[in-house]
C-alpha positions as CSV (number, residue, x, y, z in Angstrom):
1,I,-217.3,120.3,54.9
2,N,-214.9,121.6,58.1
3,A,-212.8,119.1,59.1
4,E,-212.5,121.5,62.8
5,Y,-216.6,120.4,63.3
6,M,-216.2,117.0,62.3
7,G,-217.6,114.5,64.6
8,T,-220.3,117.3,65.6
9,N,-223.7,117.5,65.0
10,T,-223.1,120.4,62.4
11,P,-220.1,119.5,60.6
12,W,-221.1,121.9,57.3
13,K,-219.9,125.6,58.1
14,C,-220.3,128.7,55.3
15,Q,-216.6,130.1,55.1
16,D,-218.4,133.6,55.0
17,C,-220.9,134.0,57.4
18,G,-219.7,131.2,59.6
19,K,-223.5,129.5,59.9
20,S,-223.0,125.3,60.7
21,W,-225.4,122.9,59.4
22,S,-226.5,119.4,59.6
23,D,-226.1,116.5,56.9
24,E,-230.1,116.5,57.4
25,E,-230.1,120.5,56.6
26,M,-227.2,119.8,53.7
27,P,-229.1,118.8,50.1
28,I,-226.1,116.0,49.7
29,L,-228.8,113.7,47.3
30,L,-229.7,116.0,45.4
31,E,-226.4,117.5,45.2
32,Q,-225.2,113.5,43.9
33,T,-228.3,113.8,41.5
34,L,-227.3,117.3,40.0
35,E,-223.3,116.1,39.9
36,T,-224.2,112.9,37.8
37,R,-226.1,115.0,35.3
38,V,-224.5,118.0,35.5
39,M,-221.4,115.8,34.8
40,A,-222.9,114.1,32.2
41,Y,-223.6,117.3,30.2
42,Y,-219.5,118.1,30.5
43,E,-218.0,115.0,29.6
44,G,-221.1,113.6,26.5
45,D,-221.9,116.3,23.1
46,S,-223.4,119.3,24.5
47,S,-224.9,120.2,21.0
48,K,-227.3,117.3,21.7
49,Y,-228.8,118.9,24.4
50,S,-231.4,122.0,24.6
51,K,-231.2,125.6,25.6
52,E,-234.0,124.8,27.6
53,L,-232.0,121.8,29.1
54,M,-228.7,124.3,29.7
55,V,-230.4,126.8,31.0
56,A,-233.0,124.7,33.9
57,M,-229.5,123.0,34.7
58,Q,-227.5,125.9,35.5
59,I,-230.8,127.3,37.1
60,A,-231.3,124.4,39.4
61,C,-227.2,124.7,40.0
62,E,-227.4,128.2,41.4
63,R,-230.4,127.9,43.2
64,K,-230.2,124.7,45.0
65,L,-226.3,124.7,45.7
66,G,-224.9,128.2,45.0
67,K,-223.5,130.2,42.7
68,Y,-220.1,129.5,44.0
69,H,-220.0,125.4,43.7
70,W,-218.3,123.9,41.4
71,L,-221.1,122.1,39.8
72,T,-222.3,125.6,38.7
73,N,-219.6,126.9,37.5
74,I,-218.6,123.5,35.4
75,V,-222.8,124.0,33.7
76,L,-220.9,127.5,32.8
77,Y,-217.8,126.4,31.3
78,V,-219.7,123.8,29.3
79,N,-221.9,126.5,28.1
80,M,-219.2,129.3,27.2
81,A,-217.4,125.9,25.5
82,H,-220.9,125.3,23.6
83,H,-221.2,128.3,22.3
84,H,-217.8,128.9,20.7
85,R,-218.4,125.1,19.8
86,M,-221.6,126.4,17.2
87,M,-219.9,129.3,16.5
88,N,-216.9,127.6,14.9
89,N,-219.4,125.0,13.0
90,N,-221.6,128.0,12.1
91,I,-224.2,127.5,14.0
92,K,-226.0,130.8,15.8
93,P,-225.6,129.9,19.7
94,W,-228.4,129.9,21.8
95,S,-226.6,131.7,24.1
96,S,-225.0,136.3,23.8
97,G,-221.3,137.4,23.6
98,K,-223.2,139.0,26.8
99,D,-223.9,136.0,28.3
100,C,-220.6,134.7,28.0
101,V,-218.7,137.5,29.3
102,I,-220.4,137.4,32.3
103,W,-220.0,133.1,32.5
104,A,-216.2,134.2,31.9
105,A,-216.4,137.2,35.5
106,R,-218.1,134.2,37.6
107,I,-216.0,131.6,36.5
108,M,-213.0,133.8,37.2
109,K,-214.3,135.0,40.3
110,W,-214.4,130.9,42.0
111,L,-211.2,130.3,40.6
112,E,-210.2,133.0,42.2
113,V,-211.2,131.9,45.0
114,S,-211.2,128.4,45.2
115,M,-208.1,127.4,43.4
116,P,-205.6,130.5,42.8
117,G,-201.9,130.7,41.5
118,S,-203.1,127.4,40.0
119,M,-202.6,126.4,36.4
120,Q,-206.6,125.9,35.6
121,E,-207.5,129.2,36.9
122,A,-204.1,130.3,34.4
123,V,-205.6,128.1,31.3
124,I,-209.5,129.8,32.6
125,A,-208.1,133.0,32.6
126,K,-206.8,132.7,29.4
127,F,-210.0,131.3,28.0
128,A,-211.4,134.5,29.4
129,G,-210.1,136.8,27.8
130,D,-210.1,135.2,24.5
131,T,-213.9,135.8,25.0
132,A,-213.3,138.8,25.7
133,E,-211.6,139.9,22.6
134,V,-213.4,138.6,20.1
135,Y,-215.9,141.0,21.8
136,G,-214.2,143.6,21.9
137,L,-213.7,144.1,25.4
138,N,-209.9,144.6,24.9
139,I,-209.6,145.9,28.3
140,I,-211.7,143.3,29.8
141,A,-209.3,141.1,28.0
142,A,-205.9,141.7,29.2
143,H,-207.1,142.2,33.2
144,Y,-207.9,138.5,32.3
145,F,-204.6,137.4,30.1
146,A,-202.5,139.3,32.7
147,K,-203.4,136.6,35.1
148,A,-202.9,133.6,32.8
149,L,-199.0,135.0,31.5
150,P,-197.2,134.2,34.7
151,L,-198.3,130.2,34.5
152,L,-198.2,130.2,31.4
153,R,-194.9,131.3,30.8
154,I,-193.9,128.8,32.5
155,R,-195.6,126.0,30.8
156,H,-194.8,127.2,27.4
157,G,-191.8,128.3,28.5
158,I,-190.7,132.5,28.5
159,T,-189.4,132.8,25.1
160,S,-192.5,131.5,23.6
161,N,-194.8,133.3,20.6
162,I,-198.2,133.3,23.1
163,A,-195.6,134.8,26.2
164,F,-195.2,137.8,23.7
165,E,-198.7,138.3,22.7
166,L,-200.2,138.0,25.7
167,Q,-197.6,140.4,26.9
168,D,-197.9,143.0,23.9
169,F,-201.7,142.8,24.0
170,I,-201.8,143.7,27.5
171,M,-199.5,146.7,27.1
172,K,-201.3,147.4,24.6
173,Y,-204.8,147.6,25.7
174,G,-204.2,146.8,29.4
175,E,-204.8,149.0,31.8
176,E,-201.8,150.6,34.2
177,V,-202.5,148.9,37.1
178,T,-202.7,146.3,34.7
179,K,-200.2,146.6,33.0
180,S,-198.3,147.1,36.2
181,S,-198.7,144.0,37.9
182,I,-196.4,141.7,35.1
183,Q,-193.3,141.6,34.4
184,Y,-192.3,143.2,31.1
185,L,-189.4,141.2,29.6
186,T,-187.9,141.9,26.4
187,K,-186.1,139.9,24.2
188,D,-182.6,141.5,25.4
189,D,-184.1,139.9,28.7
190,L,-184.1,136.6,27.7
191,T,-180.4,136.1,27.5
192,V,-180.6,136.4,32.0
193,L,-184.0,134.5,32.2
194,N,-182.9,131.3,29.9
195,T,-184.4,129.2,33.0
196,V,-187.7,128.5,34.5
197,P,-188.4,129.4,37.8
198,S,-188.4,126.7,40.3
199,S,-191.2,126.2,42.1
200,E,-190.5,127.8,44.9
201,N,-190.4,131.5,43.3
202,E,-193.5,130.3,40.7
203,K,-195.5,132.0,43.2
204,D,-193.9,135.4,42.7
205,L,-194.2,135.5,39.2
206,I,-198.1,135.6,39.8
207,P,-199.7,139.2,40.1
208,E,-201.6,140.6,42.5
209,V,-204.6,142.5,40.2
210,P,-207.3,144.0,42.3
211,E,-210.9,143.1,41.8
212,L,-212.8,143.5,38.2
213,A,-215.3,146.0,39.5
214,N,-217.0,146.1,35.9
215,A,-216.7,142.7,34.4
216,T,-220.6,142.9,33.9
217,K,-221.2,146.1,32.7
218,I,-221.6,144.9,29.2
219,P,-222.8,146.9,26.3
220,A,-226.3,146.0,25.4
221,V,-224.9,145.6,21.7
222,I,-221.9,143.3,21.1
223,P,-220.1,143.4,17.3
224,E,-220.3,140.2,15.3
225,H,-216.6,138.2,15.5
226,D,-214.9,135.3,14.0
227,P,-215.0,132.0,16.2
228,I,-212.2,131.3,18.6
229,E,-211.2,127.4,18.9
230,V,-212.0,125.3,22.0
231,D,-210.8,123.0,23.9
232,M,-212.5,121.0,26.0
C-alpha cells in the first residue's frame, strides 16, 4: 500500500508500472489464507510435507501474489532448506541442485530490492553461495559471497576465520568485477583495522555488484556433493 494514496479509492500502487488498485481489486483475503498456510509450513517440520503440497504452495503464491511477494520467497527459502535437510539425513530430496540454485538467485533478487544492505540479505547471500559452491558453480558462489562479506565481517569480526575464508574463495574463483567489489584485507591490515566500523560507515562496506545475468543458466547435469548444514 502507498501512503500517498491512502484515503483514496485506489490506495494500492505498483512501484514498477505505476498502476493503482482499490481494496476490492486486491486479493487481501487470499493473501491472508496463503500467509497462514505458508507460515505454518515455514515454522513447522517441512519433512512432513509432500512434494505435491510444497509445489502447489509455491505455484499458488507465484500465480496469485506474484514472484516477488514475500510469501513466495519464504516458500522458496523453505524449499531450499528442506532440500539440504534431506541431504543431511541421507534422504534423496524431491528437488534438484538446479532447483536450489535457481531459487537462490530469485531470493537474492528479491532481497536486493526489498532489503538491500541488510543482515538478512548477507545471511541469505552466504546460504546461496554455499548452495552454488557445493554444486561446483564457483563463479556464482563468489558473487554471492562478495555480497555477504562486508556485513559478515561486522557480524563475526574482521579477524574471523569465516571472513578470510570467504575472501580467499572470492579471490580464487570470482570474476574481476567481483574481486574488485570487496575490500581486500591482509593480516597486516588488521593492525590498522582493529575496530568494528561504526554504523555510519557500514554502508561504505557494501559492494556495488552488477546483476548476475547468467544466474539461471545452470548446467543440465550437476555433480553429486556432500551435504551442507542449514540453520532454519
